[in-house]
BALUM-356609 format. One line per 5 residues: number of its first residue (from 1); their letters; for each residue x, y, z of C-alpha. Coordinates in pm, 1 decimal, padded with zeros to 6 digits. Example, Ala and Ser with C-alpha at 12.3 -4.5 7.8 and 13.67 -1.06 7.14 Angstrom:
! residues 2
1	AS	01230.0/-00450.0/00780.0; 01367.0/-00106.0/00714.0
! end
This chain:
! residues 508
1	MRIAL	04749.0/12367.7/22753.5; 04766.8/12657.2/22510.9; 05095.0/12835.9/22453.5; 05079.7/13202.4/22357.9; 05346.0/13280.8/22103.5
6	THRGI	05479.9/13635.2/22107.5; 05658.9/13795.6/21811.7; 05984.8/13723.9/21991.5; 05885.9/13361.0/22043.2; 05798.7/13316.0/21677.4
11	ATLLV	06131.3/13474.8/21579.1; 06317.0/13238.6/21814.8; 06143.8/12934.5/21665.4; 06232.1/13052.1/21314.0; 06596.3/13100.5/21413.1
16	VFAAT	06609.2/12751.8/21569.6; 06447.2/12600.6/21260.0; 06687.3/12784.4/21025.2; 06988.7/12686.3/21235.0; 06882.6/12319.9/21233.8
21	ALAAL	06829.2/12321.8/20856.8; 07163.1/12493.6/20793.9; 07343.5/12252.6/21026.3; 07198.3/11953.0/20838.1; 07283.2/12110.1/20502.0
26	GGVIA	07634.1/12192.1/20622.5; 07685.4/11831.8/20732.2; 07582.8/11700.1/20389.6; 07810.9/11947.1/20209.0; 08107.8/11882.6/20438.4
31	GRGDA	08062.5/11510.1/20382.2; 08117.7/11566.3/20009.0; 08469.7/11693.1/20080.2; 08433.4/12008.8/19871.3; 08614.2/12285.5/20062.2
36	TLTVL	08464.5/12565.3/19851.2; 08106.5/12450.7/19909.4; 08178.4/12404.4/20280.6; 08310.8/12760.9/20309.0; 08010.8/12895.7/20117.4
41	AAGCA	07766.2/12710.2/20343.6; 07945.4/12834.5/20655.2; 07941.3/13188.1/20513.0; 07564.9/13171.9/20453.0; 07505.3/13054.2/20810.3
46	IGAFL	07728.5/13324.3/20958.5; 07569.1/13588.0/20735.2; 07218.1/13486.4/20842.0; 07325.4/13512.8/21207.4; 07490.6/13852.6/21157.8
51	LGKPT	07181.8/14005.7/20995.4; 07012.2/13979.5/21335.7; 07299.3/14171.4/21495.5; 07355.6/14484.8/21285.4; 07647.7/14620.8/21491.1
56	LALWF	07838.7/14293.6/21464.9; 07755.7/14279.4/21092.6; 07896.2/14632.2/21052.4; 08227.3/14535.3/21215.3; 08235.7/14218.3/21003.5
61	VIFGG	08194.9/14416.1/20678.3; 08465.8/14666.9/20774.3; 08713.9/14408.0/20903.1; 08638.6/14178.9/20609.7; 08688.2/14457.2/20355.7
66	LVLTG	09011.2/14595.3/20503.9; 09174.5/14278.8/20638.9; 09033.3/13940.1/20536.4; 08976.7/14017.3/20167.0; 09340.0/14110.9/20103.6
71	LTQLY	09484.7/13832.9/20318.3; 09290.1/13562.0/20135.8; 09385.2/13708.7/19797.0; 09755.5/13684.2/19881.6; 09788.0/13388.6/20117.1
76	LPQFQ	09481.5/13174.3/20030.6; 09398.1/13265.5/19669.1; 09179.1/12958.1/19628.2; 08940.0/13119.1/19878.5; 08953.0/13477.5/19751.8
81	FIRWA	08588.1/13445.7/19646.6; 08518.8/13508.2/20017.2; 08530.2/13881.6/19940.5; 08181.9/13846.8/19793.3; 08056.0/13736.8/20134.3
86	FALLA	08152.0/14079.2/20270.4; 08007.3/14257.7/19967.8; 07679.6/14063.6/19994.1; 07659.7/14125.3/20368.1; 07716.1/14497.3/20304.4
91	CAIGG	07437.0/14486.0/20047.1; 07209.4/14306.0/20295.7; 07259.9/14549.9/20584.2; 07221.1/14837.6/20338.2; 06890.1/14688.1/20222.2
96	IAILR	06774.0/14645.6/20582.7; 06866.9/15009.0/20652.0; 06657.8/15126.4/20355.3; 06356.9/14919.1/20468.7; 06382.1/15049.0/20824.5
101	FLLAA	06409.8/15404.1/20694.9; 06104.7/15370.5/20469.1; 05888.3/15194.6/20731.3; 05984.7/15416.7/21024.6; 05749.0/15683.4/21154.7
106	PGARA	05836.7/16036.8/21034.1; 05981.0/16139.2/21372.3; 06191.3/15821.4/21403.4; 06398.6/15868.0/21089.9; 06625.0/16133.2/20946.5
111	EKLPG	06426.3/16418.6/20799.4; 06721.9/16540.2/20595.3; 07000.8/16340.5/20429.5; 07357.2/16468.0/20369.7; 07491.9/16607.2/20043.9
116	VWWWL	07720.8/16306.8/19990.4; 07411.3/16084.5/19989.0; 07243.6/16278.8/19709.3; 07558.3/16308.7/19498.2; 07625.3/15934.3/19528.1
121	LAFAG	07262.9/15871.2/19435.4; 07310.0/16100.0/19134.4; 07616.2/15897.4/19026.5; 07417.2/15574.3/19059.1; 07148.6/15727.3/18836.1
126	VAAVS	07406.2/15833.0/18577.3; 07558.4/15483.8/18583.6; 07215.3/15326.0/18532.5; 07127.6/15551.6/18238.3; 07472.9/15510.1/18081.0
131	SALSY	07461.1/15131.1/18111.7; 07107.2/15116.9/17971.4; 07202.5/15327.5/17668.7; 07516.9/15121.7/17604.6; 07375.7/14779.6/17698.1
136	SDTAT	07536.4/14489.4/17511.0; 07491.9/14183.2/17731.7; 07397.3/14094.9/18088.5; 07738.6/13952.0/18183.5; 07914.9/14278.2/18102.4
141	LLFGL	07652.6/14480.8/18288.4; 07681.8/14263.1/18601.2; 08061.0/14278.9/18580.7; 08050.0/14658.0/18584.0; 07786.3/14687.1/18855.9
146	KGHFQ	07966.3/14453.7/19094.1; 08286.7/14650.1/19038.1; 08145.7/14997.2/19104.0; 07883.8/14925.9/19370.0; 07999.8/14617.2/19560.0
151	DWGLF	08038.5/14791.7/19898.8; 07785.6/15076.0/19879.2; 07565.1/14898.4/20133.0; 07818.6/14994.9/20401.1; 07763.1/15364.9/20332.6
156	IAIVL	07385.1/15323.5/20318.7; 07374.3/15129.3/20646.4; 07585.6/15379.1/20842.7; 07395.9/15686.3/20718.7; 07037.0/15552.7/20735.1
161	MRWPE	07033.7/15326.9/21042.4; 06972.2/15477.1/21387.3; 07302.1/15362.4/21537.2; 07394.4/15450.8/21895.3; 07649.4/15732.9/21885.6
166	KVIDR	07910.6/15519.2/22062.5; 07904.5/15272.2/21771.5; 07992.2/15538.0/21513.9; 08242.9/15701.3/21749.9; 08434.6/15371.0/21743.7
171	LPRIL	08484.1/15373.3/21366.0; 08795.6/15599.4/21359.6; 08951.6/15393.7/21642.0; 08884.2/15072.2/21448.9; 09042.0/15226.8/21139.3
176	VGIAL	09351.1/15329.5/21337.2; 09367.7/14982.7/21494.1; 09355.5/14812.0/21153.4; 09630.6/15047.2/21032.2; 09850.3/14962.7/21331.8
181	IQLPF	09828.3/14585.2/21272.3; 09965.4/14618.9/20917.6; 10330.4/14612.3/21026.9; 10377.4/14236.0/21091.2; 10220.5/14149.7/20754.7
186	VLHQF	10434.1/14413.9/20581.8; 10753.7/14279.3/20741.7; 10674.5/13925.5/20624.5; 10598.4/14048.2/20274.0; 10914.4/14259.6/20254.5
191	LVLVP	11152.3/14004.8/20407.6; 11010.3/13685.2/20253.5; 10794.3/13758.6/19947.4; 10985.6/14050.3/19790.7; 11312.9/13851.2/19752.0
196	ARAGL	11114.2/13565.0/19597.5; 10969.4/13806.5/19336.6; 11295.0/13990.6/19260.0; 11378.6/13774.6/18958.4; 11031.6/13735.3/18809.0
201	GGLVV	11078.9/13998.8/18536.8; 10789.4/14077.9/18306.6; 10751.7/14432.3/18445.4; 10671.4/14295.6/18792.7; 10780.1/14540.9/19065.6
206	AEDIV	10887.2/14324.1/19358.0; 10788.7/14579.1/19627.0; 10428.8/14606.0/19502.2; 10347.5/14298.1/19707.8; 10414.9/14495.4/20027.5
211	SGTLG	10047.9/14577.9/20074.0; 09971.7/14455.1/20425.3; 09615.0/14323.2/20440.6; 09491.0/14526.4/20140.9; 09552.3/14266.1/19869.9
216	ATTTG	09820.2/14145.8/19625.8; 09913.0/13847.3/19410.6; 10241.2/13658.3/19431.6; 10317.4/13700.9/19060.1; 10143.0/14030.2/18983.1
221	GGANA	10060.6/14366.5/19132.8; 09948.9/14471.6/19476.9; 09747.5/14737.3/19656.8; 10048.6/14906.0/19817.6; 09892.5/15242.6/19725.2
226	VLSLL	09576.9/15156.0/19924.8; 09797.8/15054.9/20217.4; 09961.2/15399.2/20207.3; 09617.5/15565.1/20203.5; 09501.6/15367.1/20507.6
231	LIIAA	09818.3/15441.7/20703.9; 09822.5/15812.7/20625.0; 09452.7/15859.4/20704.3; 09513.9/15686.4/21038.9; 09814.3/15913.8/21095.8
236	AILLA	09598.3/16220.1/21018.8; 09346.3/16111.8/21285.1; 09622.1/16063.9/21545.0; 09784.5/16396.5/21458.3; 09447.8/16572.3/21491.2
241	EFKRG	09411.9/16410.0/21835.0; 09763.7/16527.3/21927.0; 09665.5/16884.3/21837.8; 09381.7/16859.2/22089.9; 09595.3/16701.4/22360.1
246	LISGP	09421.2/16363.9/22339.0; 09743.1/16171.8/22278.1; 10088.1/16235.8/22422.6; 10396.3/16314.0/22213.8; 10582.7/15988.2/22294.6
251	RLCLC	10274.3/15777.2/22217.6; 10221.4/15967.3/21893.0; 10584.7/15908.6/21791.1; 10554.4/15534.8/21862.2; 10234.6/15511.8/21655.2
256	MVILM	10390.3/15713.4/21373.4; 10687.3/15475.5/21357.6; 10449.3/15177.3/21332.7; 10241.6/15352.3/21065.3; 10527.0/15495.7/20858.8
261	LPIVL	10759.7/15194.2/20848.1; 10535.4/15011.0/20594.2; 10543.8/15321.9/20371.7; 10924.4/15318.7/20391.0; 10923.7/14957.7/20271.4
266	NSNRV	10654.0/14951.7/20002.1; 10803.4/15185.4/19737.8; 10490.1/15399.2/19701.4; 10618.3/15741.2/19592.6; 10282.2/15917.2/19594.7
271	ALVYL	10288.3/15877.2/19974.5; 10537.5/16165.8/19982.8; 10270.2/16396.9/19840.2; 10012.6/16266.7/20087.3; 10243.2/16330.6/20384.0
276	VLVYL	10319.6/16688.3/20280.2; 09948.0/16751.7/20238.2; 09869.1/16614.0/20586.0; 10121.5/16847.4/20749.8; 10008.7/17154.3/20555.9
281	MLFSG	09640.9/17096.4/20632.6; 09683.4/17016.6/21001.2; 09975.5/17232.0/21115.5; 10036.1/17521.7/20877.0; 09793.6/17732.1/21080.6
286	EILKA	09975.1/17641.8/21403.1; 10298.2/17819.3/21308.5; 10178.9/18147.6/21465.1; 09950.7/17999.2/21734.7; 10183.3/17726.7/21865.5
291	PLKAL	10519.3/17760.7/21684.6; 10702.6/17513.4/21908.3; 10450.6/17234.5/21843.5; 10442.7/17316.9/21470.8; 10823.8/17306.3/21447.8
296	LVAGV	10839.1/16982.1/21645.8; 10589.3/16815.6/21412.2; 10768.4/16965.7/21110.6; 11088.9/16799.8/21228.6; 10911.9/16463.4/21263.2
301	FGLIL	10758.6/16500.0/20916.4; 11093.3/16604.4/20768.2; 11255.4/16291.3/20912.4; 10972.9/16072.8/20776.8; 10990.9/16231.9/20431.3
306	ATVLW	11370.1/16197.1/20417.7; 11347.4/15829.9/20519.9; 11074.8/15750.8/20264.7; 11269.2/15932.3/19991.0; 11592.5/15751.2/20082.4
311	SNMKL	11410.2/15416.6/20078.1; 11258.1/15488.7/19737.1; 11601.3/15582.2/19602.9; 11756.1/15261.7/19737.4; 11481.9/15048.3/19583.5
316	ASRAD	11504.9/15235.8/19251.7; 11883.5/15207.0/19237.1; 11852.8/14831.4/19292.2; 11698.9/14812.4/18943.3; 11925.6/15081.0/18791.6
321	TSLDL	12254.3/15140.5/18972.0; 12327.4/15456.5/18769.0; 12012.7/15633.0/18894.8; 12062.1/15936.3/19123.0; 11798.0/16158.7/19287.1
326	EGAVT	11761.0/16390.8/18987.7; 11744.0/16097.5/18750.3; 11482.0/15924.8/18964.1; 11261.2/16235.9/18970.1; 11300.3/16283.5/18594.0
331	LAIEQ	11221.5/15916.8/18528.3; 10908.5/15930.4/18748.2; 10780.7/16236.6/18560.7; 10852.0/16083.3/18220.3; 10686.4/15753.7/18313.0
336	NTRED	10365.6/15938.5/18394.8; 10356.1/16210.4/18127.2; 10552.1/16122.8/17811.6; 10343.6/16027.4/17508.8; 10567.2/15731.3/17424.3
341	YGYGA	10591.3/15598.4/17781.1; 10337.8/15338.9/17894.0; 10261.2/15232.3/18249.4; 10365.0/14871.7/18305.2; 10234.3/14659.6/18018.3
346	YELNR	09989.3/14927.6/17901.5; 10042.1/15170.5/17615.5; 09915.3/15467.2/17814.8; 10034.8/15628.1/18134.9; 09849.6/15833.8/18396.3
351	YTSLT	09857.4/16156.3/18195.2; 09810.3/16010.5/17847.3; 09512.1/15803.9/17964.9; 09334.5/16140.7/18003.2; 09455.6/16294.7/17678.0
356	FWVQE	09363.7/15970.8/17496.5; 09004.7/15999.6/17622.1; 08988.7/16355.0/17487.1; 09136.3/16241.0/17155.7; 08890.6/15952.3/17119.4
361	HRNAN	08588.8/16169.7/17200.5; 08658.3/16472.2/16982.8; 08413.1/16349.8/16723.5; 08195.9/16134.9/16951.2; 07830.0/16209.7/17012.8
366	WEKIL	07736.1/16405.1/17323.9; 07575.5/16100.9/17483.8; 07914.9/15924.4/17508.6; 08095.7/16239.2/17621.4; 07848.9/16323.7/17896.6
371	LGHGV	07733.3/15976.0/18007.0; 08009.4/15739.4/17894.9; 07990.8/15386.0/17757.6; 07851.7/15192.3/18056.2; 07988.1/15086.6/18393.8
376	AASRE	08222.3/14813.8/18264.8; 08361.1/14996.9/17960.9; 08710.7/15069.9/18097.3; 08782.0/14728.2/18254.6; 09035.1/14497.3/18087.9
381	AEGGT	09055.2/14231.9/18359.6; 08865.1/13908.0/18337.5; 08550.5/13872.0/18544.0; 08608.9/13530.9/18705.5; 08279.0/13340.8/18684.8
386	ISPKT	08140.1/13624.5/18468.6; 08265.6/13647.2/18110.2; 08224.5/14011.0/18007.6; 08296.3/14167.9/17670.8; 08392.4/14520.3/17773.3
391	LAQRA	08478.6/14808.7/17544.0; 08838.8/14800.6/17667.5; 08869.1/14431.4/17579.9; 08702.2/14463.1/17239.9; 08836.6/14793.4/17103.4
396	YPGVG	09137.3/14888.7/17319.9; 09311.7/14572.0/17443.7; 09638.3/14648.6/17621.8; 09591.9/15025.3/17587.9; 09498.2/15100.2/17949.5
401	IGLTT	09203.5/15333.9/17898.8; 09095.3/15274.9/18261.6; 09438.3/15315.2/18417.2; 09323.6/15569.3/18678.1; 08992.3/15634.4/18849.0
406	VSAIL	08949.6/15959.7/18654.7; 09001.2/15799.0/18313.7; 08792.2/15494.3/18411.8; 08499.8/15708.3/18530.0; 08517.8/15918.1/18211.7
411	WDTGI	08493.3/15607.2/17992.2; 08228.1/15443.6/18212.0; 07998.3/15733.6/18303.2; 08135.3/16035.9/18117.8; 08184.1/16392.5/18234.1
416	VGLAC	07858.3/16388.9/18432.2; 07961.7/16080.1/18629.4; 08301.8/16228.0/18708.7; 08136.2/16556.8/18813.2; 07916.1/16361.4/19056.9
421	WLAVL	08218.5/16201.6/19224.9; 08398.6/16536.4/19247.8; 08084.7/16683.7/19405.3; 08081.4/16395.0/19655.9; 08434.8/16482.4/19767.3
426	VSAYR	08371.4/16857.8/19781.5; 08051.0/16807.0/19980.3; 08223.2/16570.0/20224.7; 08520.5/16804.8/20270.6; 08303.4/17105.8/20350.2
431	AAGRL	08072.9/16906.5/20578.9; 08366.7/16760.3/20775.2; 08505.0/17109.3/20840.6; 08168.9/17239.1/20964.6; 08110.8/16930.1/21178.9
436	ARHYD	08454.7/16952.4/21341.3; 08357.3/17301.3/21459.1; 08005.2/17190.1/21558.9; 08142.5/16910.4/21777.8; 08428.6/17113.7/21921.9
441	AVPAR	08304.7/17024.6/22272.9; 08351.9/16651.2/22190.4; 08731.0/16650.6/22127.5; 08773.9/16291.3/22006.2; 08486.9/16324.3/21757.7
446	AAALR	08605.6/16665.0/21634.5; 08959.8/16527.7/21589.2; 08830.0/16229.3/21387.8; 08624.6/16461.5/21167.5; 08928.0/16682.5/21112.7
451	GFQVA	09136.0/16375.7/21024.4; 08872.3/16258.1/20776.5; 08856.0/16607.9/20627.9; 09229.9/16579.7/20557.4; 09160.5/16238.2/20401.3
456	IPILF	08932.5/16385.6/20133.3; 09203.5/16571.9/19929.9; 09427.3/16266.5/19964.9; 09153.6/16045.4/19822.8; 09103.3/16299.6/19543.9
461	ISFFH	09472.5/16270.7/19447.3; 09438.3/15891.4/19452.3; 09176.8/15926.0/19175.7; 09464.3/16027.1/18944.1; 09693.9/15749.4/19065.5
466	KAFLT	09505.6/15417.8/19041.4; 09163.7/15293.6/18926.2; 09080.3/15115.9/19253.7; 08746.3/15295.6/19292.5; 08594.2/15095.9/19006.0
471	FHLPY	08673.5/14744.2/19132.0; 08881.7/14714.4/19452.6; 08682.6/14617.2/19763.8; 08935.7/14733.0/20029.9; 08970.5/15077.1/19864.7
476	QTLLL	08594.2/15114.9/19841.1; 08555.5/15008.9/20205.8; 08804.4/15276.2/20314.5; 08652.8/15552.1/20099.5; 08290.5/15475.2/20186.8
481	LVLAY	08374.5/15447.1/20556.1; 08518.1/15801.1/20549.4; 08215.2/15936.5/20360.0; 07963.6/15752.2/20578.2; 08120.7/15873.6/20903.6
486	IGYWQ	08091.8/16233.4/20784.4; 07738.1/16174.8/20656.6; 07618.3/16018.1/20983.5; 07734.9/16309.9/21196.4; 07591.1/16558.8/20949.6
491	VKAWE	07246.9/16402.7/21000.4; 07295.9/16402.6/21381.0; 07408.8/16766.7/21381.4; 07095.6/16870.8/21189.7; 06877.2/16681.5/21436.5
496	ETALV	07051.3/16843.0/21733.3; 07010.7/17187.2/21579.4; 06641.6/17120.5/21513.2; 06592.3/17020.3/21878.6; 06771.1/17326.3/22013.3
501	APHSR	06592.0/17577.6/21788.6; 06236.8/17536.2/21938.7; 06375.2/17561.3/22293.4; 06568.4/17876.7/22210.2; 06254.4/18034.5/22059.3
506	SGR	06034.0/17937.5/22354.5; 06288.2/18080.4/22599.6; 06268.3/18429.1/22451.9
! end
């Protein structure tokens, strides 16, 4: 009897064969008692399964980048290599998206790609040229590439794949959900881990470990600034929904308490600037249209700001009992601007890291000014299994040339690279505003787009605060998710407009 094998049947047989082989391999590895190898084998099997289910793979990359990566870094540091599973999976689904896009028939793929796509592609080109011109060794090149581009597959997959609209509509809700689950982790970190770090010394700020699921180390720094970004972006989405009547006042207040309490506890002063910006962008125009609602929200924001400021003062006075509000403000300004004041263990601070770049490039050739020194130039940290020899390690050890994203991008890819990233943000901001108006008849989508539009200036400010863009997986996941959401709906809006235009012409 002959059996006709369809494409689906062949695929099923291949899956069964692969599963059997992986199961046998997993049994051999587990029998060796090596936990790391066992986890790697399990990760490969799960990754192979997820590639056949793109939607599940998408959720896995997002949840892994914003939750599991940071939790393993803090609570299971021996398994923190698991972050590369999420980065590799993002790369894989991005590669699949590119193949599908290239092989699709002209009518079955996007005819026009968003501005953020082309500006990110331009940055990738600048990074490639810069790294080629400044090439020293393969280890350093790989170290830089994996830092800058580890999660770009997420953006590529969301923009290029033909996802059902309901899948992309869930992304803001998932982001808000991840933000809301931060509180229990933050409470444990504040009540248990902060007291344990209080006497460490060595310029360790005890409250830095209050970073929720975004990553920290027990004896070093933490991504409390990324936690604040996540929480405030989620708050912006909920506030935009409140403006449209999609969420009630009491429910909004409850969510705001859950979102703002971690900011009160994590000693992240830049969050004050973010909060003021959120209110001004969302409600300043409501003062004349709906003064009662604007005043009510202003009162809530005033209470939040006062609480965050009071908390920061209490935490600051714990280290220096003579410090009052004026002294704290003066100290914060001096720490970030004075020539003789370094940030942490570095010689430079946020302002002087920029002036130092200018000073070092006054007599440099135009190639280094415009294109930088290669994608790993500003990194001082070790590369784990990779042993790089970066410019920062060789010529500027302990200086902090890559202290912020702006200074790091200038050293890595020069003025042109920084201009590309600024163009990305400007393009995304303008597109989000237009899309919020285009989808005005879909309130939840329009509110999410308005919330993400507010996120863009906040992310821009974060470029001057930390250098997370060049190496931190959770920060990149958050940023690229915002950009990809805007990019996806920009493509859909163009397609909808193209469909409507012929009908409107034929109806005349």
